[in-house]
N, C-alpha and C positions, 0 to 999 in steps of 0.2 A: 352838075349845077347845085344839087342839094348839098353835096359835101362841101362846096365852097361857101355856101350860106352858113352851114354849121360851123365851119372854121371861123368865119367872120363873127358869128354870134359868140363863140367861145372867146375870141380875142376881146370883144367888147365886154364879155362877162368878167374877164380878168381885170379890166380897167374899172368898170362900173357894174358890179354884179346884178343889181336890179334891172338895169337897162337891157342887158343880154337876155334875161328871162322875159322881160316885157316884150321884146321884139319877137319872141317865139310863141308866147302864150297869151299875151294881152294884159290889159290893166287890171281886170277884176278876176284874176285867177288865183287859186290858192298857192300856186308855185311862186307867183310874183310877190304875194303878201309875205310868204315865208322868207323869200330872198331879202325883202326890205327889212324885216325884223332881224334877221341874222346879220345883215350889214350894219344895222344900227348898233347891235350888241357887240359886233367885232368884224372888222373888215375881212380877215382871213376866213372865218366861218362862212361869210357871205360868198366869197369867191369859191370855196369848196362846194357849197351847195349849188350855186349857179352852174358851175361846170358839170357837176354830177347830174343835175336835172337835164341839162341840154344834151349830154352824151347818152345818158341811159334811156331817155324817153323820146329821142329824136326819131326812132323808127316807129313808135306807136302813134304819133300824131296823124300821119296821113291815113291810117286805117280808121281812126276815130272820125275823121272828116268824111270818109267814104261811108261809114255806117250811119252817120247822121243824115246824109243825103238820101241814102237808100232807105 
């Protein structure tokens, strides 16, 4: 199930880079703000950053939630 969500987030990130990052990290995260800035400066850098963030950090997020609860 998690890989399906990641695939959908990547697909959305290719179409609208900030939206894909928003769905994974939320509105007030540094990843989202960087994605918005790069998309404003150029659509291709926004796509590259959004896909990179979603693929490289997708494994770290569940551990961060676990440690926040514990």
